[in-house]
C-alpha positions as semicolon CSV with decimal commas, in nm:
position;residue;x (nm);y (nm);z (nm)
1;M;9,236;6,606;9,138
2;L;9,381;6,654;8,775
3;K;9,081;6,476;8,630
4;L;8,852;6,786;8,798
5;L;9,081;7,064;8,688
6;N;9,065;6,928;8,320
7;D;8,667;6,865;8,342
8;F;8,623;7,204;8,495
9;W;8,840;7,388;8,234
10;W;8,660;7,198;7,907
11;F;8,336;7,298;8,105
12;V;8,453;7,722;8,132
13;K;8,553;7,674;7,766
14;G;8,241;7,495;7,614
15;S;8,035;7,763;7,774
16;V;8,256;8,021;7,635
17;Q;8,196;7,852;7,301
18;K;7,789;7,798;7,326
19;K;7,582;7,963;7,084
20;G;7,468;8,225;7,265
21;T;7,707;8,313;7,529
22;Q;7,876;8,625;7,587
23;N;8,238;8,665;7,570
24;T;8,338;9,000;7,649
25;M;8,706;9,025;7,742
26;R;8,945;9,298;7,844
27;T;9,302;9,273;7,965
28;L;9,480;9,523;8,223
29;R;9,838;9,453;8,239
30;S;10,005;9,572;8,564
31;K;10,316;9,692;8,397
32;A;10,134;9,987;8,281
33;Y;10,086;10,092;8,661
34;C;10,423;10,078;8,758
35;V;10,492;10,398;8,815
36;P;10,303;10,548;9,105
37;G;10,133;10,854;9,024
38;R;9,780;11,029;9,018
39;A;9,541;10,719;9,153
40;G;9,253;10,810;9,344
41;P;9,235;11,119;9,547
42;S;9,542;11,072;9,672
43;F;9,836;11,198;9,436
44;R;10,147;11,354;9,496
45;V;10,100;11,723;9,503
46;P;10,396;11,876;9,289
47;G;10,680;12,049;9,522
48;E;10,542;11,926;9,823
49;S;10,652;11,727;10,078
50;Q;10,461;11,351;10,021
51;Q;10,533;11,307;10,428
52;E;10,357;11,675;10,486
53;W;10,070;11,628;10,218
54;L;9,995;11,312;10,371
55;L;9,983;11,483;10,755
56;E;9,794;11,781;10,599
57;T;9,510;11,600;10,388
58;Y;9,464;11,314;10,674
59;T;9,490;11,443;10,977
60;R;9,376;11,734;11,184
61;A;9,449;11,932;11,496
62;H;9,260;11,793;11,810
63;S;9,270;12,062;12,074
64;T;9,104;11,865;12,369
65;P;9,242;11,540;12,339
66;P;9,104;11,265;12,619
67;D;9,348;11,076;12,870
68;E;9,359;10,792;12,662
69;P;9,717;10,610;12,549
70;C;9,822;10,683;12,185
71;P;9,830;10,359;11,972
72;I;10,224;10,436;11,880
73;C;10,405;10,542;12,212
74;M;10,124;10,441;12,494
75;C;10,169;10,769;12,660
76;S;9,862;10,960;12,766
77;L;9,736;11,162;12,444
78;Q;9,757;11,499;12,735
79;C;10,124;11,414;12,737
80;P;10,416;11,473;12,495
81;S;10,510;11,184;12,272
82;D;10,719;10,929;12,388
83;C;10,858;10,904;12,029
84;S;11,155;11,100;11,927
85;S;11,449;11,078;11,649
86;Q;11,737;11,257;11,528
87;E;11,510;11,480;11,341
88;L;11,171;11,454;11,473
89;T;11,257;11,539;11,887
90;E;10,989;11,884;11,949
91;D;10,635;11,769;12,052
92;E;10,321;11,878;11,748
93;G;10,029;11,782;11,971
94;V;9,756;11,540;11,913
95;V;9,572;11,478;11,583
96;K;9,273;11,298;11,463
97;M;9,268;11,046;11,155
98;T;9,010;11,207;10,887
99;K;8,894;10,901;10,820
100;C;8,815;10,669;11,140
101;G;8,857;10,959;11,382
102;H;9,110;10,746;11,586
103;S;9,359;10,991;11,780
104;L;9,726;10,981;11,830
105;H;10,032;11,195;11,893
106;K;10,091;11,422;11,521
107;L;10,475;11,319;11,610
108;C;10,389;10,970;11,593
109;A;10,178;11,008;11,290
110;R;10,449;11,193;11,136
111;M;10,718;10,886;11,202
112;M;10,467;10,663;11,038
113;A;10,425;10,899;10,716
114;E;10,798;10,850;10,712
115;S;10,839;10,468;10,683
116;K;10,500;10,473;10,418
117;Q;10,513;10,628;10,042
118;Y;10,170;10,644;9,978
119;F;9,953;10,593;10,307
120;I;9,892;10,649;10,660
121;P;9,730;10,305;10,821
122;C;9,548;10,402;11,126
123;P;9,709;10,201;11,418
124;M;9,402;10,132;11,579
125;C;9,127;9,997;11,297
126;K;9,393;9,977;10,991
127;T;9,197;10,214;10,781
128;V;9,398;10,349;10,481
129;H;9,457;10,690;10,470
130;G;9,578;10,793;10,120
131;V;9,692;10,510;9,895
132;R;9,835;10,199;9,960
133;R;10,074;10,029;9,728
134;G;10,186;9,659;9,714
135;N;10,472;9,435;9,518
136;Q;10,320;9,262;9,265
137;P;10,495;9,154;9,011
138;D;10,430;9,264;8,620
139;G;10,142;9,046;8,517
140;I;9,799;9,030;8,334
141;M;9,442;9,027;8,447
142;E;9,167;8,924;8,237
143;V;8,838;8,969;8,231
144;R;8,552;8,782;8,067
145;T;8,199;8,659;8,129
146;V;7,975;8,362;8,028
147;N;7,619;8,263;8,063
148;D;7,639;7,997;8,310
149;N;7,517;8,068;8,608
150;L;7,705;8,019;8,959
151;P;7,534;7,807;9,255
152;G;7,334;8,042;9,468
153;F;7,293;8,283;9,154
154;D;7,060;8,323;8,866
155;C;7,263;8,524;8,644
156;G;7,585;8,486;8,410
157;T;7,971;8,469;8,556
158;I;8,249;8,658;8,560
159;V;8,543;8,483;8,486
160;I;8,928;8,653;8,597
161;T;9,230;8,504;8,494
162;Y;9,552;8,639;8,613
163;R;9,875;8,520;8,445
164;F;10,247;8,558;8,519
165;G;10,597;8,479;8,451
166;G;10,885;8,432;8,665
167;G;11,141;8,707;8,711
168;I;11,383;8,884;8,962
169;Q;11,262;9,003;9,274
170;G;11,336;9,406;9,341
171;Q;11,331;9,648;9,638
172;G;11,047;9,552;9,845
173;H;11,030;9,167;9,832
174;P;11,139;8,913;10,030
175;N;11,524;8,858;9,857
176;P;11,583;9,156;9,640
177;G;11,794;9,031;9,343
178;H;11,673;8,644;9,369
179;P;11,460;8,454;9,143
180;Y;11,031;8,450;9,174
181;R;10,838;8,191;9,002
182;A;10,510;8,185;8,921
183;H;10,407;7,860;9,044
184;A;10,019;7,743;8,971
185;F;9,952;7,998;8,699
186;P;9,724;8,089;8,546
187;R;9,443;8,132;8,830
188;R;9,064;8,166;8,756
189;A;8,828;8,327;8,983
190;F;8,461;8,356;8,945
191;L;8,205;8,622;9,040
192;P;7,846;8,653;8,989
193;D;7,751;8,864;8,653
194;N;7,506;9,078;8,842
195;E;7,541;9,458;8,960
196;R;7,721;9,363;9,308
197;G;7,975;9,131;9,153
198;N;8,068;9,380;8,861
199;K;8,105;9,659;9,192
200;I;8,328;9,439;9,341
201;L;8,528;9,355;8,991
202;Q;8,565;9,727;8,976
203;L;8,734;9,744;9,364
204;L;8,931;9,427;9,239
205;E;9,080;9,620;8,909
206;V;9,178;9,902;9,133
207;A;9,337;9,670;9,388
208;W;9,504;9,491;9,062
209;Q;9,649;9,887;8,945
210;R;9,767;9,946;9,312
211;R;9,974;9,596;9,324
212;L;9,776;9,459;9,602
213;I;9,625;9,122;9,486
214;F;9,955;8,936;9,444
215;T;10,270;8,942;9,647
216;I;10,578;8,709;9,640
217;G;10,647;8,506;9,953
218;T;10,582;8,174;10,075
219;S;10,294;7,966;9,934
220;V;10,066;7,892;10,269
221;T;9,949;7,587;10,043
222;S;10,247;7,439;9,876
223;G;10,485;7,564;10,090
224;L;10,714;7,682;9,818
225;E;10,918;7,986;9,877
226;N;10,990;8,267;9,657
227;V;10,633;8,231;9,446
228;I;10,409;8,464;9,341
229;T;10,113;8,423;9,650
230;W;9,787;8,554;9,711
231;N;9,807;8,896;9,933
232;E;9,498;8,869;10,132
233;I;9,203;8,912;9,901
234;H;9,038;8,628;9,913
235;H;8,939;8,499;9,542
236;K;8,659;8,218;9,454
237;T;8,884;8,000;9,253
238;E;8,625;7,715;9,230
239;W;8,304;7,693;9,040
240;E;8,144;7,455;9,302
241;D;8,220;7,454;9,696
242;F;8,474;7,078;9,673
243;H;8,751;7,244;9,863
244;G;8,620;7,561;10,090
245;H;8,700;7,821;9,762
246;G;8,405;7,802;9,536
247;Y;8,033;7,827;9,556
248;P;7,767;7,871;9,741
249;D;7,878;8,097;9,972
250;P;7,626;8,385;10,103
251;A;7,900;8,597;10,251
252;Y;8,175;8,571;10,056
253;L;8,068;8,943;9,863
254;D;8,079;9,074;10,194
255;N;8,395;8,969;10,286
256;V;8,569;9,034;9,998
257;T;8,422;9,412;9,993
258;M;8,557;9,422;10,390
259;E;8,883;9,277;10,255
260;L;8,937;9,532;9,960
261;E;8,871;9,812;10,241
262;L;9,156;9,704;10,460
263;Q;9,372;9,755;10,169
264;G;9,229;10,090;10,113
265;V;9,019;10,005;9,817
266;T;8,663;10,150;9,848
267;E;8,348;10,231;9,645
268;A;8,480;10,620;9,695
269;D;8,775;10,484;9,458
270;L;8,514;10,412;9,188
271;E;8,365;10,736;9,209
272;S;8,690;10,961;9,194
273;N;8,768;10,740;8,871
274;V;8,461;10,837;8,742
275;N;8,525;11,206;8,804
276;Q;8,873;11,211;8,678
277;S;8,759;11,049;8,333
278;Q;8,475;11,361;8,329
279;E;8,764;11,601;8,385
């Protein structure tokens, strides 16, 4: 196994150094994005409650709700919500989520907004309304291209390298105040250097900025605790499909696009970034 990894590394290194091979590289440091702010279409409006802004932006009143159970409190949408707290006791009717169209009691939506900082996930389909942010620690994402083609593609290849060091866990991590380790880093992943691959790369860069690609927890492969692990956005970490993590895989580009959507990262974010850069 070690020999395979070593041979593969020298293969990639040799590819980069071959005459005529592209060697474009850029680096993204997650530390530059550690302060939540304007990110895509869902930035906090100064002087306005984040909770109220989320509700006003991503829900619409539903005046004729169906006789169906609310996905949160399970009471009929034609009846008052069964959710209550010391501060939220009055019925506020029913709302529809703007992106997916699913309905729930506004009181239930309000309680969900209380528990999240920057987004409301639809309880039915998990569509993210707002900007989801993760707890990925500080690190570096490097991107470069090589001319060699992945199995199943007749174009060059995008090579992504993720680099992390160890540190101390903070709020939002499993064990705040305890150390975490960067086990098995740097890690490399591969995409075809074509139009689809570059669009997915842009989506991955948005996910990186929002700290969604990695988290801290228990490694599924090694069983180690308090280590940096993947966070449900699968990457192809093998050039060829030796252990199920390489190419060819005709369904991969569709699958990773879907996983990014579940994290709230869509093409709309790319359009928003273009609009902001033109302002």
